[in-house]
C-alpha positions as CSV (number, residue, x, y, z in Angstrom):
1,X,94.6,92.3,139.5
2,X,96.4,95.2,141.2
3,X,94.8,98.8,140.5
4,X,97.0,101.7,140.5
5,X,95.5,104.8,142.5
6,X,96.7,108.3,141.3
7,X,96.2,111.4,142.9
8,X,94.9,113.8,140.0
9,X,95.3,116.9,142.0
10,X,99.0,116.1,142.2
11,X,99.5,115.0,138.8
12,X,98.1,118.1,137.6
13,X,100.2,120.2,139.8
14,X,103.4,118.3,138.8
15,X,102.4,118.8,135.1
16,X,101.8,122.4,135.7
17,X,105.1,123.0,137.2
18,X,106.7,121.2,134.5
19,X,105.1,123.5,131.8
20,X,106.1,126.5,133.9
21,X,109.6,125.3,133.9
22,X,109.7,124.7,130.3
23,X,107.9,127.9,129.4
24,X,111.0,129.7,131.4
25,X,113.6,127.8,129.3
26,X,114.2,125.0,131.9
27,X,114.9,121.3,131.4
28,X,112.2,118.6,132.8
29,X,112.8,115.1,133.6
30,X,109.8,113.0,133.0
31,X,108.6,109.2,133.0
32,X,108.1,107.5,129.8
33,X,106.7,103.7,129.3
34,X,110.3,102.2,129.5
35,X,112.7,104.8,131.4
36,X,113.1,108.4,132.0
37,X,113.2,111.4,129.4
38,X,114.9,114.5,129.6
39,X,113.5,117.4,127.4
40,X,113.0,121.2,126.7
41,X,111.0,123.1,124.2
42,X,112.5,122.6,120.8
43,X,111.8,126.7,120.1
44,X,114.0,127.6,122.8
45,X,117.7,127.6,121.3
46,X,119.4,128.3,124.7
47,X,117.4,125.4,126.3
48,X,118.1,123.1,123.4
49,X,122.1,123.8,123.8
50,X,121.5,123.4,127.5
51,X,120.2,119.9,126.8
52,X,122.9,118.7,124.9
53,X,125.3,120.0,127.5
54,X,123.7,118.5,130.2
55,X,123.4,115.0,128.3
56,X,127.0,115.5,127.2
57,X,125.7,114.5,123.7
58,X,127.3,115.7,120.4
59,X,125.1,118.2,118.4
60,X,125.5,115.6,115.5
61,X,123.4,113.0,117.4
62,X,120.1,114.6,117.6
63,X,117.7,113.8,120.2
64,X,114.1,112.2,120.0
65,X,111.4,115.4,119.3
66,X,107.9,114.9,120.0
67,X,105.3,117.2,118.3
68,X,101.6,117.7,118.4
69,X,101.0,117.1,114.7
70,X,102.3,117.6,111.0
71,X,101.7,121.4,111.3
72,X,104.2,121.5,114.5
73,X,106.9,119.4,112.5
74,X,106.7,121.6,109.5
75,X,107.1,124.6,111.8
76,X,110.5,123.3,112.9
77,X,111.8,121.3,110.1
78,X,112.4,122.7,106.2
79,X,111.8,119.1,104.8
80,X,109.2,116.9,106.1
81,X,109.0,114.0,103.7
82,X,105.3,113.1,102.0
83,X,106.0,109.5,103.5
84,X,105.7,111.3,107.2
85,X,103.1,113.5,106.3
86,X,100.9,110.6,104.8
87,X,101.3,108.7,108.1
């Protein structure tokens, strides 16, 4: 069995850089379990517009949005269905 070795200090440094970029309205590219993702803060309208432009994606084709919990989801969407709340 092969063991992956990660440099925690390097990873923390990269995470901090990404957070700083996001907090300044930037866009970051990040690895996921299957591919690379591209993202920005949902509460930064200019960053969201830049994300759509960068991805060359029509605004009618919304991207995936990750939230920390139901309260964050409710903050950004008017209608959060009971089915989502129950899960």
